[in-house]
FIDO-871298 format. One record per residue (C-alpha): residue in one letter; x, y, z. Coordinates in steps of 0.25 Angstrom, whole numbers, m for minus. Layout:
// FIDO-871298
+------+-------+-------+-------+
| rest |  east | north |    up |
+------+-------+-------+-------+
|    a |     X |     Y |     Z |
...
+------+-------+-------+-------+
This chain:
// FIDO-871298
+------+-------+-------+-------+
| rest |  east | north |    up |
+------+-------+-------+-------+
|    m |  1323 |   524 |   601 |
|    w |  1312 |   528 |   610 |
|    s |  1315 |   533 |   625 |
|    k |  1306 |   536 |   636 |
|    s |  1310 |   542 |   650 |
|    s |  1301 |   545 |   661 |
|    n |  1301 |   545 |   676 |
|    q |  1301 |   530 |   675 |
|    g |  1313 |   529 |   667 |
|    y |  1319 |   527 |   653 |
|    i |  1316 |   517 |   642 |
|    s |  1322 |   517 |   628 |
|    f |  1318 |   509 |   616 |
|    i |  1327 |   506 |   605 |
|    p |  1320 |   500 |   593 |
|    s |  1327 |   494 |   581 |
|    k |  1320 |   492 |   568 |
|    f |  1307 |   496 |   575 |
|    v |  1296 |   506 |   571 |
|    v |  1292 |   515 |   582 |
|    l |  1277 |   515 |   583 |
|    d |  1277 |   523 |   595 |
|    k |  1285 |   524 |   608 |
|    y |  1280 |   511 |   613 |
|    h |  1279 |   503 |   601 |
|    y |  1289 |   498 |   590 |
|    k |  1287 |   489 |   578 |
|    m |  1298 |   482 |   570 |
|    k |  1302 |   486 |   556 |
|    k |  1307 |   472 |   553 |
|    e |  1306 |   458 |   560 |
|    i |  1320 |   459 |   566 |
|    g |  1323 |   470 |   576 |
|    v |  1330 |   474 |   588 |
|    f |  1324 |   480 |   600 |
|    v |  1331 |   486 |   612 |
|    l |  1324 |   490 |   625 |
|    f |  1330 |   497 |   636 |
|    m |  1322 |   499 |   649 |
|    d |  1327 |   506 |   661 |
|    v |  1315 |   506 |   670 |
|    k |  1301 |   501 |   671 |
|    f |  1291 |   507 |   660 |
|    s |  1277 |   502 |   657 |
|    n |  1268 |   500 |   645 |
|    i |  1278 |   500 |   633 |
|    f |  1276 |   490 |   622 |
|    l |  1285 |   487 |   611 |
|    t |  1283 |   476 |   600 |
|    g |  1290 |   471 |   588 |
|    f |  1298 |   459 |   582 |
|    i |  1312 |   456 |   587 |
|    e |  1318 |   445 |   579 |
|    n |  1307 |   434 |   580 |
|    y |  1300 |   439 |   592 |
|    f |  1287 |   447 |   593 |
|    i |  1290 |   457 |   604 |
|    s |  1282 |   465 |   614 |
|    f |  1290 |   473 |   624 |
|    t |  1282 |   478 |   636 |
|    i |  1289 |   485 |   647 |
|    v |  1282 |   484 |   660 |
|    s |  1286 |   483 |   675 |
|    g |  1300 |   483 |   673 |
|    g |  1299 |   477 |   659 |
|    f |  1297 |   465 |   651 |
|    y |  1295 |   461 |   636 |
|    m |  1287 |   451 |   629 |
|    k |  1292 |   443 |   617 |
|    v |  1284 |   433 |   609 |
|    n |  1294 |   424 |   603 |
|    q |  1288 |   422 |   589 |
|    d |  1297 |   411 |   585 |
|    r |  1294 |   403 |   598 |
|    l |  1279 |   404 |   596 |
|    w |  1279 |   400 |   581 |
|    e |  1288 |   388 |   584 |
|    h |  1278 |   384 |   595 |
|    l |  1267 |   385 |   585 |
|    q |  1274 |   377 |   574 |
|    t |  1278 |   366 |   584 |
|    l |  1264 |   364 |   589 |
|    a |  1259 |   365 |   574 |
|    a |  1267 |   353 |   571 |
|    i |  1259 |   344 |   580 |
|    g |  1247 |   339 |   572 |
|    r |  1252 |   344 |   559 |
|    n |  1246 |   338 |   547 |
|    p |  1253 |   335 |   533 |
|    d |  1245 |   347 |   527 |
|    g |  1250 |   357 |   538 |
|    s |  1238 |   357 |   546 |
|    i |  1237 |   353 |   560 |
|    t |  1228 |   343 |   567 |
|    r |  1230 |   343 |   582 |
|    l |  1217 |   337 |   588 |
|    p |  1215 |   336 |   603 |
|    f |  1220 |   323 |   611 |
|    t |  1228 |   318 |   600 |
|    k |  1243 |   315 |   599 |
|    q |  1245 |   329 |   592 |
|    d |  1237 |   336 |   603 |
|    q |  1247 |   329 |   614 |
|    e |  1259 |   334 |   606 |
|    a |  1253 |   348 |   606 |
|    q |  1249 |   348 |   620 |
|    d |  1264 |   343 |   624 |
|    l |  1270 |   354 |   616 |
|    i |  1261 |   365 |   622 |
|    r |  1264 |   360 |   636 |
|    t |  1279 |   361 |   632 |
|    y |  1278 |   375 |   627 |
|    m |  1271 |   379 |   640 |
|    q |  1281 |   373 |   649 |
|    q |  1292 |   380 |   641 |
|    a |  1285 |   393 |   644 |
|    g |  1286 |   390 |   659 |
|    l |  1271 |   386 |   661 |
|    s |  1266 |   375 |   670 |
|    v |  1258 |   366 |   661 |
|    e |  1246 |   356 |   664 |
|    i |  1237 |   348 |   655 |
|    d |  1222 |   349 |   660 |
|    p |  1212 |   337 |   659 |
|    v |  1208 |   341 |   645 |
|    g |  1221 |   343 |   639 |
|    n |  1223 |   358 |   640 |
|    v |  1238 |   362 |   641 |
|    i |  1239 |   373 |   652 |
|    g |  1252 |   381 |   654 |
|    k |  1251 |   389 |   667 |
|    w |  1260 |   402 |   670 |
|    m |  1258 |   403 |   685 |
|    d |  1265 |   403 |   698 |
|    q |  1261 |   406 |   713 |
|    t |  1263 |   421 |   711 |
|    m |  1252 |   421 |   700 |
|    t |  1238 |   424 |   705 |
|    g |  1225 |   426 |   699 |
|    k |  1217 |   420 |   688 |
|    p |  1225 |   414 |   676 |
|    v |  1226 |   420 |   662 |
|    v |  1223 |   409 |   651 |
|    t |  1229 |   409 |   637 |
|    g |  1231 |   398 |   627 |
|    s |  1223 |   391 |   616 |
|    h |  1222 |   377 |   610 |
|    y |  1232 |   368 |   602 |
|    d |  1223 |   358 |   595 |
|    s |  1219 |   360 |   581 |
|    v |  1208 |   357 |   571 |
|    i |  1210 |   346 |   561 |
|    q |  1220 |   352 |   550 |
|    g |  1221 |   365 |   558 |
|    g |  1232 |   375 |   559 |
|    m |  1243 |   378 |   569 |
|    f |  1239 |   391 |   575 |
|    d |  1225 |   389 |   580 |
|    g |  1225 |   388 |   595 |
|    c |  1240 |   385 |   595 |
|    l |  1244 |   400 |   594 |
|    g |  1236 |   402 |   607 |
|    i |  1243 |   392 |   616 |
|    l |  1257 |   394 |   610 |
|    g |  1255 |   409 |   610 |
|    a |  1251 |   408 |   625 |
|    i |  1263 |   400 |   628 |
|    e |  1272 |   410 |   621 |
|    a |  1265 |   422 |   628 |
|    v |  1268 |   416 |   641 |
|    t |  1282 |   414 |   637 |
|    v |  1283 |   428 |   632 |
|    l |  1278 |   433 |   646 |
|    k |  1287 |   424 |   654 |
|    e |  1299 |   429 |   645 |
|    s |  1295 |   443 |   647 |
|    g |  1296 |   442 |   662 |
|    y |  1281 |   443 |   664 |
|    k |  1274 |   436 |   675 |
|    p |  1259 |   436 |   677 |
|    n |  1252 |   438 |   690 |
|    r |  1242 |   427 |   686 |
|    p |  1243 |   413 |   679 |
|    i |  1243 |   412 |   664 |
|    y |  1238 |   399 |   658 |
|    c |  1242 |   395 |   644 |
|    i |  1232 |   384 |   639 |
|    g |  1233 |   375 |   627 |
|    f |  1218 |   371 |   626 |
|    k |  1214 |   357 |   622 |
|    d |  1205 |   355 |   610 |
|    e |  1200 |   368 |   606 |
|    e |  1196 |   364 |   592 |
|    g |  1187 |   352 |   595 |
|    n |  1191 |   345 |   581 |
|    r |  1192 |   332 |   587 |
|    f |  1180 |   330 |   597 |
|    g |  1171 |   342 |   592 |
|    y |  1173 |   348 |   605 |
|    g |  1182 |   360 |   606 |
|    m |  1189 |   368 |   616 |
|    i |  1189 |   357 |   627 |
|    g |  1202 |   363 |   633 |
|    s |  1197 |   377 |   636 |
|    k |  1183 |   372 |   639 |
|    a |  1188 |   363 |   650 |
|    i |  1196 |   374 |   656 |
|    n |  1183 |   382 |   657 |
|    g |  1174 |   371 |   661 |
|    l |  1166 |   370 |   648 |
|    v |  1168 |   355 |   646 |
|    s |  1158 |   344 |   649 |
|    d |  1158 |   329 |   650 |
|    e |  1150 |   328 |   637 |
|    d |  1161 |   336 |   630 |
|    l |  1171 |   325 |   633 |
|    l |  1163 |   315 |   625 |
|    s |  1165 |   322 |   612 |
|    k |  1171 |   312 |   602 |
|    d |  1180 |   313 |   590 |
|    e |  1178 |   307 |   577 |
|    k |  1184 |   293 |   582 |
|    g |  1174 |   293 |   594 |
|    i |  1185 |   297 |   604 |
|    s |  1179 |   306 |   615 |
|    l |  1185 |   319 |   620 |
|    q |  1186 |   312 |   633 |
|    q |  1193 |   300 |   628 |
|    a |  1203 |   308 |   620 |
|    m |  1207 |   315 |   633 |
|    v |  1209 |   303 |   640 |
|    d |  1217 |   297 |   629 |
|    f |  1225 |   310 |   630 |
|    q |  1229 |   307 |   645 |
|    l |  1219 |   318 |   649 |
|    e |  1208 |   317 |   660 |
|    p |  1195 |   322 |   654 |
|    s |  1187 |   318 |   666 |
|    l |  1194 |   330 |   673 |
|    y |  1191 |   340 |   663 |
|    k |  1183 |   349 |   673 |
|    q |  1197 |   351 |   680 |
|    c |  1201 |   359 |   668 |
|    q |  1192 |   370 |   672 |
|    k |  1200 |   383 |   676 |
|    t |  1191 |   395 |   674 |
|    d |  1197 |   405 |   683 |
|    f |  1205 |   413 |   673 |
|    l |  1208 |   427 |   671 |
|    a |  1207 |   427 |   656 |
|    m |  1210 |   419 |   644 |
|    i |  1217 |   424 |   632 |
|    e |  1219 |   416 |   619 |
|    l |  1228 |   419 |   607 |
|    h |  1223 |   413 |   594 |
|    i |  1224 |   415 |   579 |
|    e |  1212 |   422 |   573 |
|    q |  1208 |   410 |   564 |
|    g |  1202 |   421 |   555 |
|    k |  1206 |   432 |   545 |
|    v |  1202 |   445 |   552 |
|    l |  1216 |   449 |   559 |
|    e |  1223 |   446 |   546 |
|    q |  1213 |   454 |   537 |
|    k |  1213 |   465 |   547 |
|    h |  1228 |   465 |   549 |
|    k |  1228 |   464 |   564 |
|    q |  1238 |   456 |   572 |
|    i |  1229 |   453 |   584 |
|    g |  1215 |   450 |   586 |
|    i |  1208 |   453 |   599 |
|    v |  1196 |   443 |   600 |
|    t |  1183 |   449 |   605 |
|    g |  1176 |   436 |   607 |
|    i |  1176 |   422 |   603 |
|    a |  1163 |   418 |   595 |
|    g |  1153 |   409 |   601 |
|    l |  1148 |   398 |   591 |
|    s |  1136 |   389 |   589 |
|    r |  1137 |   377 |   580 |
|    y |  1125 |   370 |   574 |
|    t |  1122 |   359 |   564 |
|    i |  1111 |   361 |   554 |
|    t |  1104 |   350 |   546 |
|    i |  1095 |   353 |   535 |
|    y |  1087 |   341 |   530 |
|    g |  1081 |   339 |   516 |
|    e |  1078 |   327 |   506 |
|    s |  1089 |   319 |   499 |
|    g |  1087 |   316 |   484 |
|    h |  1093 |   313 |   471 |
|    a |  1101 |   325 |   466 |
|    g |  1097 |   322 |   452 |
|    a |  1083 |   317 |   453 |
|    t |  1078 |   327 |   463 |
|    p |  1072 |   340 |   457 |
|    m |  1077 |   353 |   462 |
|    k |  1063 |   357 |   465 |
|    g |  1058 |   351 |   478 |
|    r |  1072 |   346 |   483 |
|    m |  1074 |   347 |   498 |
|    d |  1089 |   349 |   498 |
|    p |  1094 |   353 |   511 |
|    m |  1107 |   358 |   505 |
|    i |  1100 |   371 |   500 |
|    p |  1095 |   376 |   513 |
|    a |  1108 |   372 |   519 |
|    c |  1116 |   381 |   509 |
|    e |  1106 |   392 |   512 |
|    l |  1108 |   391 |   527 |
|    v |  1123 |   392 |   525 |
|    l |  1122 |   405 |   517 |
|    r |  1112 |   410 |   527 |
|    i |  1121 |   407 |   539 |
|    q |  1133 |   414 |   531 |
|    k |  1124 |   427 |   529 |
|    k |  1119 |   428 |   543 |
|    a |  1132 |   426 |   550 |
|    s |  1138 |   437 |   540 |
|    m |  1128 |   447 |   545 |
|    l |  1132 |   445 |   560 |
|    k |  1144 |   452 |   567 |
|    d |  1155 |   442 |   573 |
|    c |  1147 |   430 |   568 |
|    v |  1151 |   418 |   559 |
|    a |  1144 |   406 |   555 |
|    t |  1149 |   394 |   547 |
|    v |  1143 |   382 |   541 |
|    g |  1155 |   373 |   540 |
|    k |  1149 |   360 |   538 |
|    l |  1139 |   355 |   528 |
|    e |  1135 |   340 |   526 |
|    t |  1124 |   334 |   517 |
|    s |  1118 |   321 |   518 |
|    p |  1120 |   311 |   510 |
|    g |  1130 |   320 |   504 |
|    a |  1130 |   315 |   490 |
|    c |  1131 |   324 |   477 |
|    n |  1119 |   317 |   471 |
|    i |  1109 |   317 |   483 |
|    i |  1101 |   329 |   488 |
|    c |  1106 |   329 |   503 |
|    d |  1096 |   325 |   514 |
|    h |  1101 |   335 |   524 |
|    v |  1113 |   345 |   526 |
|    m |  1120 |   347 |   539 |
|    l |  1127 |   361 |   541 |
|    s |  1136 |   365 |   553 |
|    l |  1134 |   379 |   558 |
|    d |  1145 |   387 |   566 |
|    v |  1141 |   401 |   571 |
|    r |  1150 |   410 |   579 |
|    s |  1149 |   424 |   585 |
|    i |  1153 |   432 |   597 |
|    d |  1139 |   436 |   598 |
|    p |  1129 |   424 |   602 |
|    a |  1118 |   432 |   595 |
|    n |  1125 |   430 |   581 |
|    i |  1125 |   415 |   583 |
|    d |  1111 |   415 |   587 |
|    c |  1107 |   423 |   575 |
|    i |  1114 |   413 |   565 |
|    i |  1107 |   401 |   572 |
|    d |  1093 |   408 |   572 |
|    d |  1095 |   411 |   557 |
|    v |  1099 |   396 |   554 |
|    k |  1086 |   392 |   562 |
|    a |  1077 |   401 |   554 |
|    f |  1083 |   396 |   541 |
|    l |  1081 |   381 |   545 |
|    n |  1066 |   384 |   549 |
|    q |  1063 |   391 |   536 |
|    i |  1068 |   380 |   526 |
|    p |  1060 |   368 |   522 |
|    f |  1070 |   358 |   527 |
|    q |  1071 |   351 |   540 |
|    s |  1083 |   355 |   548 |
|    t |  1090 |   354 |   561 |
|    l |  1100 |   364 |   569 |
|    e |  1108 |   357 |   579 |
|    h |  1117 |   365 |   589 |
|    e |  1131 |   359 |   590 |
|    q |  1139 |   369 |   599 |
|    s |  1140 |   383 |   604 |
|    l |  1151 |   391 |   611 |
|    n |  1148 |   404 |   617 |
|    c |  1155 |   417 |   612 |
|    a |  1167 |   422 |   621 |
|    p |  1169 |   437 |   621 |
|    c |  1183 |   441 |   624 |
|    s |  1186 |   450 |   636 |
|    q |  1186 |   464 |   632 |
|    s |  1197 |   467 |   642 |
|    i |  1206 |   457 |   636 |
|    q |  1203 |   462 |   622 |
|    e |  1207 |   476 |   626 |
|    q |  1220 |   471 |   632 |
|    i |  1224 |   463 |   619 |
|    k |  1221 |   476 |   612 |
|    e |  1231 |   483 |   621 |
|    v |  1241 |   473 |   619 |
|    c |  1240 |   474 |   604 |
|    q |  1241 |   489 |   604 |
|    s |  1253 |   488 |   613 |
|    n |  1260 |   479 |   604 |
|    d |  1256 |   486 |   591 |
|    l |  1248 |   474 |   586 |
|    s |  1236 |   476 |   578 |
|    f |  1223 |   470 |   583 |
|    m |  1208 |   469 |   581 |
|    s |  1196 |   463 |   588 |
|    l |  1189 |   451 |   583 |
|    m |  1180 |   440 |   587 |
|    s |  1184 |   425 |   587 |
|    g |  1175 |   417 |   578 |
|    a |  1183 |   404 |   582 |
|    g |  1182 |   398 |   596 |
|    h |  1193 |   398 |   606 |
|    d |  1197 |   392 |   619 |
|    a |  1196 |   406 |   625 |
|    m |  1181 |   406 |   623 |
|    n |  1180 |   395 |   634 |
|    f |  1186 |   404 |   644 |
|    y |  1176 |   416 |   642 |
|    e |  1166 |   412 |   653 |
|    h |  1177 |   412 |   663 |
|    c |  1187 |   423 |   660 |
|    p |  1190 |   434 |   650 |
|    i |  1195 |   429 |   637 |
|    g |  1203 |   435 |   626 |
|    m |  1209 |   431 |   612 |
|    i |  1220 |   436 |   604 |
|    f |  1220 |   433 |   589 |
|    v |  1231 |   433 |   579 |
|    e |  1229 |   432 |   564 |
|    s |  1227 |   420 |   556 |
|    h |  1232 |   420 |   541 |
|    k |  1220 |   421 |   532 |
|    g |  1212 |   416 |   544 |
|    y |  1216 |   402 |   542 |
|    s |  1213 |   393 |   554 |
|    h |  1210 |   378 |   556 |
|    r |  1218 |   375 |   544 |
|    k |  1233 |   373 |   541 |
|    e |  1234 |   387 |   535 |
|    e |  1232 |   393 |   548 |
|    y |  1243 |   403 |   551 |
|    t |  1246 |   414 |   560 |
|    s |  1260 |   421 |   558 |
|    p |  1271 |   420 |   569 |
|    i |  1270 |   435 |   571 |
|    s |  1255 |   434 |   573 |
|    c |  1257 |   423 |   583 |
|    a |  1267 |   431 |   591 |
|    q |  1259 |   444 |   591 |
|    g |  1247 |   436 |   597 |
|    t |  1256 |   430 |   607 |
|    l |  1261 |   443 |   611 |
|    v |  1247 |   449 |   613 |
|    l |  1244 |   436 |   621 |
|    a |  1257 |   438 |   630 |
|    q |  1253 |   452 |   633 |
|    m |  1239 |   449 |   637 |
|    l |  1244 |   438 |   646 |
|    q |  1253 |   448 |   652 |
|    r |  1241 |   457 |   655 |
|    l |  1232 |   446 |   660 |
|    g |  1242 |   440 |   668 |
|    q |  1244 |   453 |   677 |
+------+-------+-------+-------+
């Protein structure tokens, strides 16, 4: 037992099966435990964490007292239920936008929001927006959430933890008796991945005024435009400009890391320093086709040779730069036969960094290489996204929440793009990462443990509590 008396009163804590870390922190010896709290008066800034049955608990005594409990089983059940929508026979998930599976997922998320006591609306591009607000709440809203679509044959946690964790976080706050002074929005963003139309993040882009009429003309492999798919989905894409709501206090997103860093460093929470910008290019190197057997090695103009040299050069250059990654993920030859020297080689290039100078450095090096080889070539720019640094203040607050709850943490950048990055120009942003088993993502083996999901959700809930003041 630990007791404290002061001129403010007397508080007693009686832990059972807990290890005392210090007078404010306790940790479970076993999964099952009993915790009894007696509070006679107001006392502030005392935090206790642990596992009680299937709950991940954070007790916070403030202004008369309330406690938060993330219901790990409830969150996990919601994740499993959503994962069943679009499940393939091999266990992977395909849930593309504006499909039957998308409609089922949208309806499920809407139901979960309503169960959490949120007022729900679907905007003209299909974002599911759950609002915790009433007439007593003033000031700019706080936004949280993520996407619920998937890549083709993807996993069950990418995006889904962010929106279902947001709903659980709001539920936790409501159950604790907390009421914010400003509105809190939980948003299930439409089509972050861009797998169907080649145009991603339409939901978060529309909210931030980043969609154009031309973007809606993007087509899928069947020739159906994004605009037509929305109409078929009973939406009104012509009203997309009405989605814009940029007057926010902050945006904070919970997400799986999608990499190995947290697992390798044995850290429970990742505090994201920034979301990498990216540039995508298509590189084509032209040569001369010929018979694979009849054409002597000397004098060949085989474009595969410089293409391979370029891939290795890009790998070496990116490895020399801090917080920079570069990927050649696609390589196509023409005519593509085993007995023909190819006529040309096409390579994709994806460069990402939180420092725009690093991206420029890679592209400049590619240009220099193409200029020095005796082959004709082209370098076509396909897409760019600006980097989005995370708010230093939000990073510090996440750190404080982790420390208060005895959660290990580290800072890291996000190499993947996220919906939060589209809010960067309008409000401070922050991201909370939890570990991905072996770094698996965008595949059926994608996995984050129930405890990691609950820990990330607890941090999100306490951040919403702070930002909602």
